C-alpha positions in Angstrom: 258.2 -94.5 -36.1 256.6 -92.5 -33.3 253.7 -90.1 -33.3 254.9 -86.6 -32.2 253.1 -83.3 -31.8 254.9 -80.2 -33.1 253.9 -76.7 -32.0 254.3 -73.4 -33.7 253.0 -69.9 -33.9 253.4 -66.7 -35.8 252.0 -63.2 -35.7 250.6 -61.0 -38.4 250.4 -57.2 -38.6 246.8 -57.0 -39.6 243.6 -59.1 -40.2 244.4 -59.3 -43.9 243.9 -62.4 -46.0 247.2 -62.2 -47.8 249.1 -61.6 -44.5 247.4 -64.6 -42.9 248.2 -66.9 -45.8 251.8 -65.6 -46.1 252.6 -66.0 -42.4 250.9 -69.4 -42.2 252.8 -70.6 -45.3 256.1 -69.4 -43.7 255.2 -71.2 -40.4 254.1 -74.5 -42.0 257.1 -74.5 -44.3 259.5 -73.9 -41.4 258.0 -76.7 -39.3 258.3 -79.1 -42.2 261.8 -78.1 -43.1 263.2 -78.0 -39.6 261.8 -81.4 -38.8 262.7 -83.0 -42.2 259.1 -83.9 -42.9 257.1 -84.5 -46.0 253.3 -84.2 -46.3 253.1 -88.0 -46.0 254.5 -87.8 -42.5 251.8 -85.5 -41.3 248.8 -87.1 -39.6 246.8 -83.9 -39.0 247.2 -80.2 -38.2 245.1 -78.1 -35.9 245.3 -74.3 -36.6 244.0 -71.7 -34.2 243.8 -68.0 -34.6 243.1 -65.3 -32.1 239.6 -63.9 -32.3 240.9 -60.7 -34.0 241.8 -62.8 -37.2 238.8 -63.5 -39.4 239.9 -62.6 -42.9 240.9 -66.2 -43.9 241.3 -69.8 -42.7 245.0 -70.5 -41.9 244.5 -74.1 -43.1 244.1 -72.7 -46.7 247.9 -72.0 -46.7 248.6 -75.7 -45.9 246.2 -76.8 -48.7 248.1 -74.5 -51.0 251.4 -76.2 -49.9 250.0 -79.6 -51.0 248.4 -80.9 -47.8 245.5 -82.3 -49.9 245.1 -85.6 -48.0 246.0 -84.3 -44.5 243.1 -83.6 -42.1 243.2 -79.9 -41.2 241.1 -78.0 -38.8 240.8 -74.3 -37.7 239.5 -73.0 -34.4 239.5 -69.8 -32.5 241.7 -69.2 -29.5 240.0 -68.1 -26.3 239.9 -64.3 -25.9 242.3 -63.9 -23.0 242.5 -60.1 -22.2 246.3 -60.1 -21.9 246.9 -62.5 -24.8 249.2 -61.6 -27.7 247.0 -60.3 -30.6 246.9 -61.5 -34.2 248.5 -64.9 -33.6 248.2 -68.0 -35.6 249.1 -71.2 -33.9 249.4 -74.8 -35.1 249.8 -78.2 -33.6 250.9 -80.8 -36.1 250.7 -84.5 -35.4 253.4 -86.3 -37.3 255.1 -89.7 -37.7 258.9 -89.4 -37.2 261.9 -91.2 -36.0 263.1 -88.2 -34.1 263.1 -88.5 -30.3 260.8 -86.0 -28.5 263.8 -83.9 -27.5 264.9 -83.4 -31.1 261.5 -82.2 -32.4 261.8 -78.6 -33.5 258.9 -76.4 -32.4 258.8 -73.1 -34.5 257.8 -69.7 -33.2 258.2 -66.8 -35.7 257.8 -63.1 -35.9 256.2 -61.5 -32.8 255.1 -65.0 -31.6 258.6 -65.6 -30.4 257.5 -63.9 -27.2 255.2 -66.8 -26.5 258.1 -69.3 -26.1 261.4 -67.4 -25.7 262.8 -70.6 -24.4 262.5 -72.4 -27.8 261.8 -69.7 -30.4 264.0 -69.6 -33.4 
């Protein structure tokens, strides 16, 4: 087993609690599914949100998905003037047998613009 970091991001239309939770649920679920992971494989997850998102903690979506024993943390992205707005990012540290080249990073919705080279 190796420890790997998996990146992902999504974008919401508005600073709305339900939108933040729905988009984060979609993102976390996609990361887990595409990398064949269970919550027991996840060591920790760091969530960030752009400064224009304050209606809810993205980590709540992971808790609602059963990440009860996984350390989760939320932080604010730096306010870069030309940065994409309303973006939620994650970096999950996981245990997996997958080689680094087979890890599936997940970029959804408008966040595909952040990594067009690997966005699904």
